[in-house]
C-alpha positions in Angstrom: 34.7 12.5 71.8 37.6 12.3 74.3 40.9 11.9 72.5 44.6 10.8 74.4 47.6 13.5 74.9 50.0 13.9 72.2 52.8 13.0 74.4 52.2 9.7 76.3 54.4 8.6 79.1 55.3 12.2 79.9 54.5 12.5 84.4 52.1 15.4 85.3 54.5 18.2 86.8 53.7 20.3 89.7 56.3 23.2 89.1 54.9 26.5 90.0 55.4 27.4 86.6 53.0 24.9 85.3 50.3 25.5 87.7 50.7 29.5 86.4 50.4 27.9 82.6 47.2 25.8 83.8 45.9 29.0 85.4 46.2 30.7 82.4 44.5 28.1 80.6 41.7 28.0 82.9 40.9 31.4 82.8 41.1 31.7 79.5 38.2 29.1 79.3 36.4 30.8 82.8 35.8 34.0 80.5 32.6 32.5 79.2 31.0 31.4 81.9 27.8 34.0 83.5 28.8 36.2 86.2 26.0 35.1 88.4 27.0 31.2 88.6 28.6 29.7 91.6 30.5 27.2 92.5 30.3 25.0 95.7 33.5 25.1 98.1 32.5 21.2 99.0 31.9 18.8 96.1 29.1 16.5 96.8 29.1 13.1 96.4 26.6 13.5 93.6 28.7 16.0 91.7 31.2 13.4 91.7 29.3 10.6 90.1 28.0 12.9 87.4 31.9 13.4 86.2 33.3 11.3 84.1 36.2 10.7 81.9 34.1 12.4 78.9 33.6 15.2 81.0 37.3 16.6 79.2 37.5 19.6 77.0 39.5 21.3 74.6 42.5 18.7 74.7 44.4 19.3 71.4 46.8 16.2 72.3 44.1 14.1 72.2 43.5 12.4 68.6 41.5 9.6 68.7 38.3 8.5 70.8 40.4 5.4 73.4 37.1 3.6 73.8 37.4 2.9 69.6 40.4 0.7 68.4 42.3 1.8 65.0 40.7 1.7 62.2 41.4 -1.1 59.5 40.1 0.6 56.7 37.8 3.5 55.3 34.7 2.3 56.1 35.3 1.3 59.8 36.6 4.4 60.1 33.4 6.3 59.1 31.1 3.8 60.4 32.5 2.4 63.4 33.9 -1.3 64.1 30.3 -2.9 63.0 30.6 -2.3 59.6 29.8 -5.0 57.7 29.1 -5.5 53.9 25.9 -6.4 52.6 26.6 -7.6 49.5 23.6 -9.9 48.2 24.3 -13.3 47.3 21.8 -15.5 46.2 20.9 -18.9 47.2 23.1 -21.9 45.6 20.7 -23.9 43.5 22.7 -27.0 43.8 22.7 -27.0 47.8 19.2 -27.7 50.1 18.2 -24.3 52.2 19.2 -25.0 55.7 16.6 -23.6 58.4 16.9 -23.1 61.8 14.9 -26.1 62.5 17.4 -28.3 60.9 19.6 -27.2 63.9 17.2 -27.2 66.8 17.9 -31.0 68.0 21.6 -30.1 68.0 20.9 -27.1 70.0 19.1 -28.7 72.5 21.3 -31.5 72.6 24.3 -28.9 73.5 22.7 -26.3 75.8 22.9 -28.6 78.7 26.7 -29.0 77.8 26.9 -25.1 78.0 25.6 -24.8 80.9 27.4 -27.1 82.6 30.5 -25.6 80.9 29.4 -22.4 82.2 28.6 -23.3 86.1 32.8 -25.0 85.9 34.0 -21.7 84.7 32.1 -19.4 87.7 33.2 -22.0 90.3 37.1 -21.8 88.7 37.0 -18.0 88.5 35.8 -17.3 92.3 33.0 -14.8 91.6 30.2 -13.8 89.3 32.4 -10.8 87.8 33.3 -11.8 84.3 36.5 -11.3 82.7 35.4 -9.5 80.3 34.1 -6.5 82.4 35.9 -3.3 82.8 37.3 -2.6 86.3 35.5 0.4 88.0 37.5 3.7 88.5 38.9 4.3 91.8 36.7 6.0 94.3 39.5 8.2 95.6 40.2 9.8 91.7 36.5 9.9 91.5 36.2 12.0 94.7 39.4 13.9 94.1 37.6 15.6 90.8 34.3 16.6 92.8 36.5 19.4 95.0 37.1 21.1 91.2 34.5 23.8 90.9 32.1 23.3 88.1 32.5 26.3 86.3 36.1 25.0 85.1 34.2 21.9 83.7 32.0 24.3 81.2 32.2 23.6 77.2 32.0 27.4 77.3 34.4 28.7 79.6 36.5 31.9 78.8 37.9 34.4 81.0 37.5 37.1 78.3 34.0 37.0 79.0 33.7 39.6 81.8 30.7 37.7 83.9 33.2 34.6 83.9 36.1 36.6 85.2 33.9 38.2 87.7 32.4 34.8 89.0 36.1 33.1 89.4 37.4 36.0 92.1 34.3 35.7 93.7 34.8 31.5 94.8 36.3 31.1 98.3 40.0 30.0 98.3 39.0 26.8 100.4 41.5 23.7 99.7 40.1 19.9 100.3 42.0 18.5 102.1 43.3 15.1 101.4 41.6 12.8 104.4 38.5 14.0 102.4 39.9 12.4 99.1 40.1 8.3 98.4 41.6 6.5 101.1 42.8 3.9 98.4 45.3 5.6 95.8 46.1 3.3 92.4 49.2 2.8 91.0 51.4 6.4 89.9 48.6 8.6 90.2 47.6 7.7 93.6 51.0 7.8 94.7 51.8 11.4 93.3 48.3 12.5 95.1 49.4 11.0 98.2 52.8 13.4 97.7 50.8 16.6 96.8 48.3 15.8 99.8 51.1 15.6 102.4 52.5 19.0 101.1 50.6 21.7 103.0 48.6 24.2 101.1 48.5 27.9 101.9 45.2 29.2 102.0 45.3 32.7 101.6 42.8 34.9 103.3 41.1 37.1 100.1 38.0 35.4 99.2 39.6 34.5 95.6 41.4 31.6 94.4 45.1 31.5 94.6 47.9 30.5 92.4 48.1 27.4 94.5 44.9 26.5 94.5 44.9 26.7 90.7 47.8 24.3 90.1 46.0 22.1 92.6 42.9 21.8 90.5 45.5 21.2 87.2 47.2 18.7 89.1 44.3 16.8 89.9 43.2 17.1 86.2 46.5 15.7 85.0 46.4 12.9 87.7 43.2 12.0 85.6 44.4 12.1 82.5 47.6 10.1 83.1 44.9 7.9 84.7 43.1 7.6 81.5 46.1 7.4 79.4 47.7 4.3 81.2 44.3 2.5 80.5 44.0 3.6 77.1 47.8 3.7 76.1 47.7 0.6 74.1 44.9 2.7 71.6 47.3 5.5 72.4 50.2 4.5 70.6 48.6 2.8 67.7 46.2 5.9 66.8 50.1 7.6 67.2 51.5 5.1 64.7 48.5 5.4 62.6 48.7 9.4 62.0 52.4 8.9 61.6 52.2 6.7 58.3 49.8 9.5 57.0 52.1 12.4 57.5 54.7 10.0 55.9 52.6 9.1 52.9 51.5 13.0 52.9 55.3 13.9 52.6 56.3 11.2 49.4 52.7 12.9 47.5 53.9 16.3 48.0 57.0 15.7 46.5 55.7 13.8 44.5 53.3 16.8 43.4 56.4 19.1 43.2 57.9 16.8 40.6 55.0 16.3 38.2 54.7 20.5 38.3 58.4 21.2 37.4 57.7 18.6 34.6 54.9 19.9 33.5 56.4 23.4 33.2 59.3 22.0 31.5 56.6 20.2 28.5 55.0 23.6 28.5 57.8 25.5 27.7 59.5 22.9 25.0 56.7 21.6 23.5 53.1 23.3 24.2 54.3 26.8 23.0 56.1 26.0 19.7 53.2 23.7 18.8 50.9 26.6 19.3 52.7 29.2 17.4 52.6 26.2 14.8 49.0 26.8 15.2 48.8 30.2 14.9 50.2 30.4 12.0 48.4 27.8 10.4 45.7 29.9 11.2 47.1 32.9 9.8 47.6 31.2 6.5 44.3 30.1 6.5 42.6 33.1 6.7 44.7 34.8 4.7 43.5 31.8 1.7 40.1 33.2 2.8 40.4 36.5 2.4 41.7 35.8 -0.9 38.8 32.9 -2.1 36.9 35.9 -0.2 37.7 38.4 -3.3 37.4 35.8 -5.9 34.0 35.9 -4.7 33.6 39.0 -4.9 34.9 39.5 -8.9 32.9 36.8 -9.5 29.7 38.2 -8.9 30.4 41.2 -10.2 30.2 39.5 -13.2 26.8 38.0 -13.1 25.1 40.2 -14.8 27.1 40.1 -17.8 26.7 36.2 -17.6 23.2 36.5 -17.3 22.8 37.7 -20.9 24.6 35.3 -22.1 23.0 32.5 -20.5 19.4 34.4 -21.8 21.0 34.6 -25.6 21.4 30.9 -25.3 18.7 30.7 -24.3 19.2 28.7 -20.9 17.1 29.3 -18.4 17.7 26.7 -15.9 21.0 28.2 -15.6 20.1 31.8 -15.9 17.7 31.2 -12.6 20.7 29.2 -10.7 22.8 31.7 -11.4 20.8 34.2 -9.8 19.8 32.0 -6.6 23.3 31.1 -6.4 24.2 34.9 -6.4 21.5 35.6 -4.2 22.5 33.4 -1.8 26.5 34.3 -1.7 25.2 38.2 -0.9 23.4 36.9 2.1 25.8 34.1 3.3 29.2 35.8 2.3 29.4 39.0 1.0 26.9 40.8 3.7 27.5 43.9 4.5 29.6 45.3 1.1 28.7 48.4 0.1 29.2 47.8 -3.1 27.1 45.1 -3.7 24.1 46.7 -1.5 21.9 47.5 -4.8 22.9 43.9 -6.9 20.0 41.6 -4.7 17.3 44.0 -6.2 18.7 44.3 -9.4 18.8 40.4 -9.2 15.1 40.1 -8.1 14.0 42.0 -11.0 15.9 39.9 -13.5 14.4 36.7 -11.9 10.7 38.3 -12.6 12.1 39.1 -16.5 12.7 35.5 -16.6 9.4 34.5 -15.4 7.9 36.7 -18.1 10.2 35.9 -20.8 9.6 31.8 -19.7 5.4 32.5 -20.1 5.9 34.3 -23.5 8.5 32.0 -25.2 6.5 29.0 -24.4 3.5 30.9 -25.8 4.7 31.5 -29.0 6.4 28.1 -29.4 3.0 26.2 -28.5 1.7 28.5 -31.3 4.1 27.9 -33.5 4.2 23.9 -33.0 0.2 23.6 -33.5 -0.6 25.8 -36.4 1.9 24.2 -38.5 0.8 21.7 -41.2 1.3 18.5 -39.3 2.0 15.3 -41.3 2.4 11.8 -40.0 5.8 11.8 -39.4 5.9 15.8 -38.2 9.0 15.7 -35.2 8.8 18.4 -32.5 9.7 21.5 -33.6 12.7 22.9 -32.0 12.9 20.2 -29.9 16.2 21.6 -27.3 14.5 24.9 -27.2 11.0 23.4 -25.7 13.0 21.2 -23.1 15.1 24.6 -22.2 11.7 26.5 -21.7 10.1 23.2 -19.7 13.1 22.9 -17.7 12.9 26.9 -16.7 9.2 26.6 -15.7 10.1 23.4 -13.7 12.5 25.0 -11.8 10.5 28.3 -11.2 7.7 25.9 -9.8 5.5 26.9 -12.7 3.5 24.1 -13.1 0.8 25.1 -15.5 2.4 25.0 -18.6 0.5 21.5 -19.4 -2.9 23.3 -19.1 -1.8 26.4 -21.4 -0.4 23.7 -24.5 -3.7 22.1 -23.8 -5.8 25.0 -24.6 -4.1 25.9 -27.8 -4.3 21.9 -28.6 -7.9 22.6 -27.8 -7.6 25.8 -30.1 -5.9 23.7 -33.2 -8.2 20.6 -32.5 -11.1 23.1 -33.8 -9.1 24.7 -36.4 -8.3 21.4 -37.8 -12.1 20.2 -38.0 -13.3 23.2 -39.5 -10.8 23.7 -42.1 -11.9 20.2 -43.5 -15.5 20.9 -43.4 -14.9 24.1 -45.4 -12.7 22.4 -47.9 -15.0 19.3 -48.3 -18.2 21.2 -48.5 -16.5 23.8 -51.2 -15.2 21.1 -53.3 -18.5 20.0 -53.8 -20.1 23.7 -53.9 -21.1 25.8 -56.4 -19.3 28.7 -54.4 -22.3 30.4 -53.2 -20.2 32.7 -50.8 -19.0 32.2 -47.6 -19.5 29.8 -45.2 -19.0 28.7 -41.7 -18.8 26.5 -39.5 -21.8 26.8 -37.2 -23.8 27.2 -40.5 -22.6 24.2 -42.4 -25.3 21.9 -40.2 -27.4 22.0 -43.2 -25.3 22.4 -46.3 -23.5 18.8 -44.8 -26.7 17.2 -45.7 -26.4 17.6 -49.5 -23.5 15.5 -49.3 -23.0 12.0 -50.8 -22.9 9.2 -47.9 -19.4 8.6 -49.8 -18.3 12.1 -49.8 -19.9 11.8 -46.0 -17.6 8.9 -45.7 -14.5 10.7 -46.7 -15.0 13.6 -45.0 -15.1 11.7 -41.4 -11.8 9.4 -42.6 -10.2 12.5 -43.2 -10.7 14.2 -40.1 -10.3 10.6 -38.5 -6.6 11.6 -39.7 -6.4 14.9 -39.2 -7.0 14.5 -35.8 -4.8 11.4 -35.2 -1.9 13.3 -36.1 -2.6 16.2 -33.9 -3.0 13.9 -30.8 0.1 11.7 -31.8 2.2 15.1 -32.2 0.7 16.3 -28.4 2.0 12.9 -27.1 5.7 13.6 -28.9 5.4 16.8 -27.1 4.3 15.3 -23.7 6.9 12.6 -24.2 9.6 15.4 -24.5 8.3 17.2 -21.4 7.8 13.8 -19.6 11.4 13.8 -20.1 12.3 16.6 -19.3 10.2 16.0 -15.8 11.8 13.0 -15.0 15.2 14.3 -15.6 14.3 17.2 -13.5 13.3 14.8 -10.7 17.0 13.0 -10.9 15.5 10.0 -12.9 18.1 9.9 -15.5 16.4 8.9 -18.6 18.3 7.6 -22.3 16.7 7.2 -25.3 17.7 4.3 -27.9 21.6 5.6 -29.2 21.8 8.8 -27.4 22.5 10.3 -24.1 20.8 11.4 -21.6 22.4 14.8 -22.2 21.7 14.8 -25.8 18.1 14.0 -25.3 17.7 16.8 -23.8 19.3 19.0 -26.2 20.6 21.1 -22.9 24.4 20.3 -21.9 24.9 22.7 -19.4 22.3 20.8 -16.5 23.7 17.4 -15.6 20.9 16.2 -14.0 22.3 13.1 -13.0 23.8 14.7 -10.0 21.5 14.9 -6.9 22.5 18.0 -5.7 21.1 19.7 -9.1 17.5 18.1 -8.7 14.7 20.6 -9.8 12.1 18.4 -8.5 11.1 16.7 -5.1 9.2 13.6 -5.6 6.0 15.1 -4.6 6.4 17.8 -7.3 7.2 15.3 -10.0 4.0 13.3 -9.0 1.8 16.5 -9.6 3.6 17.7 -12.7 3.2 13.5 -14.5 -0.5 14.2 -13.3 -1.1 17.0 -15.0 0.7 15.7 -18.3 -1.0 12.8 -18.0 -4.6 14.9 -18.0 -2.9 16.7 -20.4 -2.8 13.2 -22.9 -6.4 12.2 -21.8 -7.9 16.3 -22.1 -6.7 16.3 -25.9 -8.3 12.7 -26.6 -11.6 13.4 -25.0 -11.9 17.1 -26.9 -10.6 15.4 -30.1 -13.6 12.9 -29.2 -15.8 15.4 -28.8 -15.1 17.3 -31.8 -15.7 14.1 -34.0 -18.7 13.6 -32.7 -20.0 16.9 -33.2 -19.5 16.1 -36.7 -20.9 12.6 -36.6 -24.3 14.3 -35.7 -24.5 16.8 -38.1 -25.4 14.0 -40.4 -28.1 13.2 -38.2 -31.3 13.6 -40.1 -33.5 10.3 -40.9 -32.3 11.0 -44.3 -28.9 10.0 -43.7 -30.1 6.7 -42.0 -32.7 6.1 -44.8 -30.3 5.9 -47.5 -26.9 4.4 -45.6 -26.5 0.7 -46.4 -25.2 -1.8 -43.8 -21.7 -1.8 -45.5 -21.7 1.9 -45.4 -22.5 1.9 -41.9 -19.6 -0.6 -40.8 -17.5 1.6 -42.9 -18.1 4.5 -40.8 -18.0 2.5 -37.6 -14.7 1.0 -38.3 -13.0 4.8 -38.9 -14.8 5.5 -35.5 -13.1 2.1 -34.1 -10.2 2.9 -35.0 -10.3 6.1 -33.9 -11.0 6.0 -30.6 -8.7 2.8 -30.4 -6.0 4.8 -31.3 -6.9 7.6 -28.7 -6.6 4.5 -26.1 -3.4 4.2 -27.3 -2.1 7.4 -26.6 -3.5 7.7 -23.1 -4.8 4.8 -22.1 -8.1 5.9 -21.5 -11.5 5.4 -23.7 -13.4 8.5 -24.4 -17.1 7.5 -24.1 -18.6 10.8 -26.2 -17.7 9.4 -29.4 -18.7 6.2 -28.9 -22.0 7.4 -27.4 -22.6 9.6 -30.5 -22.3 7.3 -32.7 -24.2 4.6 -30.8 -27.4 6.8 -31.1 -26.7 7.0 -35.1 -25.6 2.9 -35.5 -29.2 2.7 -33.3 -31.1 4.6 -35.7 -29.2 2.8 -38.5 -30.0 -0.6 -36.5 -34.1 -0.2 -36.2 -34.7 0.9 -39.9 -32.3 -2.0 -41.0 -34.1 -4.2 -38.8 -37.6 -3.2 -39.7 -36.8 -3.5 -43.5 -36.0 -7.1 -42.9 -38.6 -7.6 -41.1 -40.2 -6.6 -44.2 -38.7 -8.3 -46.8 -39.1 -11.3 -45.0 -42.4 -11.0 -44.6 -42.7 -10.6 -48.6 -40.3 -13.6 -49.0 -42.8 -15.7 -47.2 -45.9 -14.1 -48.7 -45.0 -15.3 -51.8 -43.4 -18.7 -51.2 -44.4 -21.3 -52.9 -42.7 -24.1 -50.6 -41.2 -25.8 -53.1 -37.6 -27.1 -53.3 -35.2 -24.4 -54.8 -31.8 -24.3 -56.3 -29.0 -22.9 -54.3 -26.6 -20.2 -55.7 -23.0 -20.5 -55.7 -22.9 -17.9 -53.0 -25.0 -19.4 -50.6 -22.9 -22.1 -51.3 -20.1 -20.4 -49.9 -21.3 -18.7 -47.0 -22.5 -22.5 -46.0 -18.7 -23.4 -46.5 -17.5 -20.8 -44.5 -20.1 -21.6 -41.6 -18.4 -24.7 -41.6 -15.5 -24.0 -41.8 -15.3 -21.0 -39.0 -18.5 -21.3 -37.7 -19.0 -18.1 -38.5 -21.6 -16.5 -41.1 -19.8 -14.0 -42.9 -20.2 -12.9 -46.7 -17.8 -10.9 -49.2 -19.2 -7.2 -49.5 -20.1 -7.7 -53.2 -23.0 -10.2 -51.7 -23.9 -7.7 -49.3 -24.6 -5.3 -51.8 -27.0 -7.2 -54.2 -29.0 -8.9 -51.0 -32.5 -6.7 -52.5 -32.1 -7.9 -56.3 -31.8 -11.2 -54.8 -34.9 -11.3 -53.0 -37.0 -11.2 -56.7 -34.3 -13.1 -58.2 -35.1 -16.5 -59.7 -34.7 -19.2 -57.5 -34.9 -22.0 -60.8 -31.5 -20.4 -62.3 -28.1 -22.3 -62.3 -27.3 -24.0 -59.4 -27.0 -26.9 -56.8 -30.0 -29.2 -56.2 -29.2 -28.9 -52.2 -27.0 -27.0 -49.8 -24.2 -29.0 -48.5 -22.5 -28.4 -44.8 -20.6 -30.6 -43.2 -21.1 -33.5 -45.5 -24.9 -33.1 -45.0 -27.2 -32.2 -47.6 -30.3 -29.5 -47.2 -32.9 -29.4 -49.0 -34.6 -26.1 -48.7 -37.2 -23.3 -49.8 -36.1 -20.5 -51.2 -36.9 -17.9 -48.5 -34.5 -19.6 -46.3 -31.6 -19.0 -48.2 -32.1 -15.5 -48.5 -33.0 -15.9 -44.3 -29.4 -17.0 -44.3 -27.8 -14.0 -46.0 -30.2 -11.8 -43.8 -28.7 -13.5 -40.8 -25.0 -12.9 -42.5 -25.7 -9.3 -42.3 -26.7 -8.9 -38.7 -23.5 -10.9 -37.8 -21.7 -8.3 -40.2 -23.4 -5.6 -38.8 -22.3 -6.9 -35.3 -18.4 -7.6 -35.9 -18.5 -3.9 -37.1 -20.3 -2.0 -34.5 -19.6 -3.9 -31.7 -21.2 -1.1 -29.3 -24.6 -2.3 -30.9 -24.2 -6.1 -30.5 -26.7 -6.6 -28.1 -29.1 -4.7 -30.2 -28.7 -6.8 -33.1 -28.6 -10.0 -31.5 -31.8 -9.4 -30.4 -33.2 -8.0 -33.6 -31.6 -11.4 -35.1 -33.6 -13.5 -32.3 -36.9 -11.4 -33.2 -36.7 -12.2 -37.1 -36.2 -15.7 -36.7 -39.1 -15.8 -34.4 -41.0 -13.8 -37.1 -40.0 -16.7 -39.5 -41.1 -19.3 -37.3 -44.2 -18.0 -36.6 -44.9 -16.7 -40.2 -43.7 -20.0 -42.0 -46.1 -22.3 -39.8 -48.9 -20.3 -40.2 -48.4 -20.8 -43.7 -47.6 -24.5 -43.7 -49.3 -25.9 -40.5 -52.2 -23.2 -40.9 -52.6 -23.4 -44.5 -52.3 -19.8 -45.0 -49.9 -20.6 -48.5 -53.0 -21.4 -49.9 -55.0 -18.3 -50.3 -51.8 -16.6 -50.5 -49.6 -18.3 -53.5 -52.7 -20.5 -54.8 -51.6 -23.4 -53.6 -54.2 -26.3 -53.9 -52.8 -28.8 -50.9 -50.1 -28.4 -48.5 -48.4 -31.4 -49.5 -46.0 -33.9 -47.5 -43.2 -32.6 -49.6 -44.3 -29.1 -48.6 -43.9 -30.2 -44.8 -40.3 -32.0 -45.8 -39.1 -29.1 -47.0 -40.5 -26.7 -44.1 -39.2 -29.2 -41.4 -35.6 -29.3 -43.5 -35.7 -25.5 -43.6 -36.0 -25.3 -40.1 -33.2 -27.9 -39.2 -30.9 -25.3 -41.2 -32.4 -22.6 -39.2 -31.7 -23.8 -35.9 -27.8 -24.8 -37.4 -27.1 -21.0 -38.3 -29.1 -19.8 -35.6 -26.6 -21.4 -33.0 -23.4 -20.2 -35.2 -25.2 -17.0 -34.5 -25.3 -17.1 -31.0 -21.4 -18.3 -30.8 -20.4 -15.6 -33.0 -22.1 -12.8 -31.4 -22.3 -14.1 -27.6 -18.7 -13.0 -26.7 -19.5 -9.2 -27.7 -22.6 -8.8 -25.4 -21.8 -7.9 -21.8 -25.7 -8.9 -20.0 -25.6 -12.5 -22.3 -27.8 -13.9 -19.9 -31.5 -12.4 -21.0 -29.8 -12.8 -24.3 -29.3 -16.6 -23.7 -32.7 -16.9 -22.8 -34.1 -15.5 -25.3 -32.2 -17.6 -28.0 -33.1 -21.0 -25.5 -37.2 -20.0 -26.1 -36.6 -19.6 -29.7 -34.5 -23.1 -30.4 -37.6 -24.2 -28.4 -40.3 -23.0 -30.5 -38.1 -24.3 -33.8 -37.6 -27.8 -32.8 -41.3 -27.7 -31.5 -42.7 -26.3 -34.7 -40.7 -29.3 -36.5 -42.1 -31.9 -34.1 -45.7 -30.4 -35.6 -44.6 -31.0 -38.9 -43.7 -34.4 -38.4 -46.5 -35.3 -36.4 -48.7 -33.9 -39.1 -46.5 -36.4 -41.9 -47.5 -38.7 -39.3 -51.1 -38.4 -39.1 -51.6 -37.9 -43.4 -50.0 -41.4 -43.4 -51.6 -42.9 -40.3 -55.0 -41.3 -42.0 -54.8 -43.0 -45.4 -53.7 -46.3 -43.7 -56.2 -46.6 -41.5 -58.8 -45.6 -43.8 -57.7 -48.6 -46.6 -57.3 -50.9 -43.5 -61.1 -50.2 -41.9 -62.3 -51.1 -45.9 -60.2 -54.5 -45.9 -61.5 -57.9 -46.2 -59.9 -61.3 -45.0 -60.8 -63.0 -48.4 -58.7 -63.7 -51.9 -57.7 -62.6 -54.1 -54.7 -61.7 -52.1 -52.9 -58.6 -51.9 -55.8 -57.1 -51.6 -56.9 -53.6 -52.9 -56.5 -52.4 -49.6 -52.8 -53.7 -48.9 -52.3 -52.4 -52.3 -52.9 -48.8 -51.9 -51.7 -49.3 -48.3 -48.1 -50.1 -50.2 -49.1 -47.4 -52.3 -49.4 -44.5 -49.8 -45.6 -45.9 -48.5 -44.6 -45.5 -51.7 -45.3 -42.0 -52.0 -44.7 -40.7 -48.6 -41.0 -42.3 -49.4 -40.3 -40.8 -52.9 -41.9 -37.3 -51.0 -39.5 -36.9 -48.4 -36.5 -39.4 -49.0 -34.7 -36.7 -50.8 -35.3 -34.1 -48.0 -35.2 -35.2 -44.8 -32.3 -37.1 -43.5 -32.1 -40.7 -43.2 -32.9 -41.2 -39.3 -35.7 -38.3 -39.4 -37.8 -40.9 -42.3 -36.7 -44.4 -40.5 -38.6 -42.7 -37.4 -41.0 -41.5 -39.1 -41.9 -45.2 -40.9 -41.2 -46.6 -37.2 -43.9 -44.6 -36.0 -46.6 -45.3 -39.4 -45.7 -49.2 -39.0 -46.8 -49.0 -35.2 -50.5 -46.9 -36.0 -50.4 -49.7 -38.6 -50.2 -52.6 -36.4 -52.9 -51.2 -34.1 -55.4 -50.2 -36.7 -54.6 -53.8 -38.0 -55.4 -55.6 -34.2 -58.1 -53.3 -34.2 -59.6 -54.6 -37.5 -58.7 -58.5 -36.7 -60.7 -58.4 -33.4 -63.6 -56.9 -35.3 -63.5 -59.4 -37.9 -63.0 -62.3 -34.9 -59.9 -63.3 -36.8 -57.6 -65.7 -34.9 -54.2 -67.4 -35.0 -55.5 -70.7 -35.5 -54.2 -71.9 -38.7 -57.5 -71.5 -40.7 -58.2 -69.8 -44.2 -58.3 -66.3 -42.5 -55.3 -66.4 -40.6 -53.6 -67.6 -44.0 -55.4 -64.8 -45.6 -53.6 -62.3 -43.1 -50.1 -63.4 -43.2 -50.0 -63.2 -46.6 -51.3 -59.5 -46.5 -48.9 -58.8 -44.0 -46.1 -60.7 -46.4 -47.1 -58.7 -49.2 -46.9 -55.0 -46.7 -43.5 -56.2 -45.3 -41.9 -56.6 -48.6 -42.7 -53.6 -49.6 -41.2 -51.9 -46.4 -37.9 -53.6 -47.1 -37.9 -52.4 -50.7 -38.3 -49.1 -49.9 -35.2 -49.5 -47.1 -37.2 -47.4 -44.6 -36.6 -49.5 -41.4 -33.8 -52.3 -40.5 -34.8 -55.8 -41.7 -35.0 -56.9 -38.4 -37.8 -54.9 -38.0 -39.9 -56.3 -40.9 -39.6 -59.9 -40.2 -43.0 -61.7 -39.3 -42.4 -62.7 -36.4 -42.4 -58.7 -35.5 -46.1 -58.8 -36.2 -46.3 -61.1 -33.5 -48.0 -58.7 -31.5 -51.2 -58.1 -33.5 -52.8 -61.7 -32.6 -52.6 -60.7 -28.6 -55.9 -59.8 -27.2 
């Protein structure tokens, strides 16, 4: 980098003193040259061309590169004048995009004018030389520099180097004459050079450079520098002014910094140091207070053991455990390293283990005392505060198995309760034959009567429910303690949460004192829920075992429906109570009772079938008097849609089957305004159906079986009655002479009553059946069979009357007297049939029967008229037929069995059709 001298405008000196100074500088730089380097005596033109202004070195006066102008800012100083900020500017949305093609036409148009303009400018300037092209260096100046030995131009020139010094002394003292220099000087440098050239130069005889030669070299260099300075004077002065401004700013900055430092020293002395002393005093005060608090803490820790004894005497287990844990933490964190407390930690650990044993023993003693005392219906929790305290302590120690311990003790209490009740019941009915054990009382229980057995079951259910309810109350206390321990504040009616728990020292509502995390609370609540469910299941198991002790056939054979229903009610109440306690149904007792009930139902059903078979075998198929109890049953059926009877009527069911049906009572069963004239077996069948429905209501678990048995019983009645009436089996069983139309009508009306009762039983029992599809199918088949039976009876009645009418009409002859005997007999049969069925069958059915008989009569009469060749021609025979028909129709009109419009003479016109 080429620089300008510091004192511009100073003319180069040719004095000897200056020459000696320059020679000394030259000698100092030439010491770095190699010893074997040589310099030619005459510079060749090639060497002169290689020398340039940039070859000047080590000029301390040169501050900036003359080729570079004044830097406007920091960026142009570092990166040059060509620096341009390259900030990205986006395209404008509202302006069109302009490309180079948009200017092509303009450039072509202006290009011609540009060429013409340049041509004119070149002609005016008189030559091809551009005005901006810098003038070349004078040839004389360039040639003068070439006379200087090249060793002085090297960058590593240093006279302190021996080789460089030797090389300098080995140079010959030749001086180039002025005539060899450029012949045309330029400006002041050229004038100076001519003056120097005119002076004679003494050339020593030695083969070394003299002072005059070195001074001459220095003058040539200074001339070159002066020329360069004159060429770049403007840039030099511009750079110097910039440096002067910079130095002025540096001076002002130095003064400002000195002032700032002085102010900072004053602030540190008068403001900061005093405040620091105040802070130091405050820290000392805080340290003194910390020492006092530490001493107080030591005094408190020293009283821990006496405080533990006081808390355990209350008892206050949670506070004692918290005190131990807190003291342990203080010993580790606050009082570590104090020799006086080095044994306290182990002592507290031993105390904590002792508290764990005390909690376990106290809980076992409490549970044993609570469950082994006599319990009544309103027995409260024994020492509720103590229980809550123990539970809190176990929760604090994370001992969650206390529910299992209580469950085991509850199991023992339930076993003892059942055993005690059985022994008391056997002892009350025994003559005192010695000691009895529960395992050997199964056979002795067989000796109890059914009422005593029912009472034993009832007492057992009550006692077990008292135990279960008491466990539920204890469970609620434990559950409340768990909720409070997990941070959930629970309050009972009229009591605060603190009074409810019985522990005044523990403020569970404070989240910082919660004993259980949410996950631990779920675990403990699950264990407590399992406690209730397990106790209820065990109570059901024990009750089921007691129920199965009386499982021999003798109990099933002796029990009545009412007694079994009473036992079922006891079992259902017990199961429902357990469900209310634990929200879970236990299947042990229900299954055991279902087995017993199934045995009873099978025996009961078989007895009912045998009884029905005997009743049907002795049935005379005559109208019976309806006792009041059956009328009550019908009224209840019509009002509620259910078959129900009082217990006193059910107890008398066996004697009624052999009773006198002709005793005082109503002639017909009235239900819903409709009369049912039935036989005696139907009334007993209704009572049997009521017993089935009652058992199904009481034995809800056996409702499907009872409904199937009821369907089977009705199918038996339908098939057996069909055999006895339509199959004429009653002629042999009860000695009837014949099956009359009255018998058939009574049978048809009885079946109609059975259909009504079967539909009511279906609506009553079907909601209790889970798999109702098969039962509905069986009921539909039963209904279909009974209706088919009714249809067969109606057809039998029709066939009976049609046979009589056909026999009479076939013997009829159209001749006087009128009415003939045949038509008199036809009218007689119609009247007798009406007398037989009008009081039994409903009016609509009677009309259908007579309508069908009337149609059959017309068919038979038409055939007879065709046979006798009687035509509708107004002849004597036609008149006889009209008279006979008038008598016949008059008879039917008097019976009122058909509408009047169907009994007019016009309705008989179809008999004349051929």
